[in-house]
C-alpha positions in Angstrom: 0.0 0.0 0.0 2.8 2.4 0.7 4.3 1.9 -2.7 1.0 2.8 -4.3 0.7 6.0 -2.2 4.2 7.1 -3.4 3.3 6.4 -7.0 0.0 8.3 -6.7 1.0 11.2 -4.5 4.8 11.3 -4.7 7.0 13.9 -6.3 9.8 13.5 -8.9 12.5 15.5 -7.1 15.4 14.5 -9.4 15.6 14.7 -13.2 14.6 11.4 -14.9 17.5 9.5 -16.4 17.8 7.2 -19.4 19.0 3.7 -18.5 21.9 3.0 -20.8 21.3 -0.8 -20.8 17.5 -0.9 -21.5 16.9 2.6 -23.0 14.0 3.1 -20.6 13.4 6.4 -18.8 13.9 5.9 -15.0 12.0 8.2 -12.7 12.5 8.4 -8.9 9.4 9.3 -7.0 9.6 10.3 -3.3 7.1 10.8 -0.5 7.2 11.0 3.3 4.9 8.1 4.3 4.5 6.0 7.5 7.1 8.0 9.3 9.9 7.7 6.7 10.9 9.1 3.3 10.3 6.4 0.7 11.6 6.5 -2.9 10.2 4.4 -5.7 12.1 4.1 -9.0 10.0 3.3 -12.1 11.1 2.7 -15.6 8.9 3.7 -18.6 9.6 3.0 -22.3 9.3 6.7 -23.2 8.3 10.1 -21.7 4.7 9.8 -22.7 4.1 6.2 -21.5 1.0 5.6 -19.4 2.4 2.3 -17.9 5.5 1.7 -15.9 7.4 -1.1 -14.2 8.4 -0.6 -10.6 12.1 -1.3 -10.4 12.9 -1.0 -6.7 11.7 0.6 -3.5 14.1 2.1 -1.0 13.9 3.9 2.3 15.8 7.2 2.1 18.0 8.3 5.0 18.9 11.9 5.2 22.3 12.7 6.5 22.3 15.6 8.9 
């Protein structure tokens, strides 16, 4: 459920990058949810794609 919230309400804080191996556009979406910053990286075939593949989900630790 947390992943879906990040995908629905998260923000893309970094510029999307092209994966040199697959050619897919990778976007990292982030949102503070359930007491932690969660980042989800999705890969889409092109910039106007309506479907994506979730590549990985990571908890982000901020260094103070």
